[in-house]
C-alpha positions, 0 to 999 in steps of 0.5 A: 816639657823637657825634650832632648835632641836625642836619647841619653842626653840627660832629660831624666836627671834634669827633671829629677833635679828640677823637681827636687829644687822646686819642692825645696822652694815649697811647690807641689811637683809631679813628674810625667813621661807620656811614653817611655821605652825601657826594660828597667821598670819600677812597681807602684803602690797601685801594683802597676809598673812604670819606667825606673826614671819616673820612680826616681823623679817621684822620689826627688819630688817627695811623693810615691810613684804612680802609674799616671806618671808614665801612662805608656811604657814600652818594654822591648822583647825583640828587635822589632816588637815590644810589650805595651803597658798602659797605666801600669798593666800589660795591654798586649804586644805589638811590632814597631810598625803596629805600634805606630798605628796604635799611638793615636788610640793611646793619646786620650789615656795619656792626657787623662793621666796628665790631667789627674797629676796636674789637678794635684800639683803646682807644677808638672815637669814633663819628660820627652822621649828620644828626639822631637826631630824624628819626623818619620815617627811624627804622625800620631806622636804622643811622646814629644811635640804631639803631646806638647801640642795636645796639652798646650805645653811650653818646651825646653830643648836639651842638648848633650855637649859631652857627646859632641855636635851639640850646636848642630843637634840643637840647630838641626832639631829646630830646623826640622820642626814645623813653625807651630812646633818651633813656637813652643820652644822657649829656649834650650839647655846645654847639658854635661859641660866640662871645663871653662863655660865661657868657651861656649859663648861662641856656641850660644851666639851661633845657636841664637843667630840661627834659631833665635832661641835663648840659652837657659843654662849650661849644666856642668857634667855631674859624675855622681849621676852614675850612682843613680838608677839608669834607664837606657840600656845603652848605659849598662856596660858603663856600670862596671867597676874596677876588677882589682878588688877583694870580691869579683862579681860578673854579670853577663849582659843579656840582649834583653837585660831588665831591671839591672839597677838591682846591681847598683848597691853592689856597684857602690861597695868599695871592695867589690868588683862588678864586671858587666860582660858584653856579648863576644867575651867569655865570663872570667874564670876567677869570679866569686859570684855570677849573677844572672840578671832579669830579662824581658825575653827569657827564652830568647835570652837563654838562647843568646846566653848559649850563643855566647858560650856563657852556659859553658862558662857558668858550668865551669864556674860551678865546678870550681866552687863559684856561686851563682845567683839568678834574679827573676828571668835569670832565676828561671834560666837556672832551672831544667826547662822554660816554656812559653806556650802562648808566646807571652814574651815572643814566639811560642816555644820551650828550651832546656835551662841551665839545669842548676836548680831543680825547677821548671817554669811556664810563662803563663798567667797574669804578671806579678806586680807587687812590693814585698818584704821578708827575710833571707833564710840563710842569714835571717836578714831582712829584705824588701823589694818588688816582684815583676814577672810572668811565670809559674815555677814548680819543682823540688828545689822550691822546698829549699826557698831562698827567702821567706815572704810572710807565710810563703817561701820564695825562690830556690836553692841548690843543696849546699846553697852554691846556686840560688835564685828568686823573683824579688828585685831590689834585694841588694839595697838591704844592707844586712842581706848584702853584707851577709852575702858578700 
């Protein structure tokens, strides 16, 4: 099990890299993360959802993603609450305090998933979440040392030297762990190192003197990691590209932005600027395309969007002839009305949408979770991706669908095609569709 001294220290990428390395040595490898918190999710072959990082790790291991690879997924919807997904299916919502009491009940399901994966593998690489030194959350833990103890696993600790304070973070983590958990630590890795590695010899000596732990490696900084799908929302604002390119795309960063790895193929285009616009800043007036991304809390983010004045910016963008594309929750926001009568994504309520498409959405029914493929109607180009949404959308604009998926239309377009939206994630990975759109 790889545990970190904090979030975003590189656990996910190291599990993926080690998985690929061991597969190349002839082993059957599976990734596993007992508990994940992310609104960047992937759909599995069983029609469930798991964290995006575990889907990437599965690809690195040469196997399809499975719900057993991430049996508990928390999808934040408010500052204090999240949707709880167990083995790929929504179990319900809980506040952070309520979830602390629920964790222990989920351990049997987590261990069952781990055993199923282990039965078909030579090696299971387990990723922790956050830090094992969060002693205030230790009771009932299923994400770090609580799981390691229950499954009997050795642990490697990972520290991020790029953010500074790595010696203190490793020694401090070791200090806060009880003796039984310290004995599980077999060593540590220093991640994201830049420059002359010999300069850290004194750091290795200092950590060893205080903890007795061996250094198992110093991993160099890997700049191409930015090309891989992110999971932590903390990284989303770093995803933008230079603004002085032929095509300018802007994306308002919603407070509950979800599945923003949809944008990655656009980020890789050398003549395309993708600007992630944070709260407090206006959307640039010279954009060619505004993309409204997915959201884990559509009604709340519709209010957030208006609070930033982005609704005014988008309306002005459309008047100037600019294009708008809404994906999933962003598609719902483009309509005339969004209703959540049962409080599926937060408090019950309703709000007027942006009024750019003649559609209305009610958040109700089972969550749609499925891989899909079809064609883009405007270009005839093939598309594929996945649906991951709650909501029934109706309205006249559906008579002008954006996509054709088998025998059904999907999404909607305004007359003339200036504004469009759909529920399908992953569209931009299709080269023909992406190039046609650009």
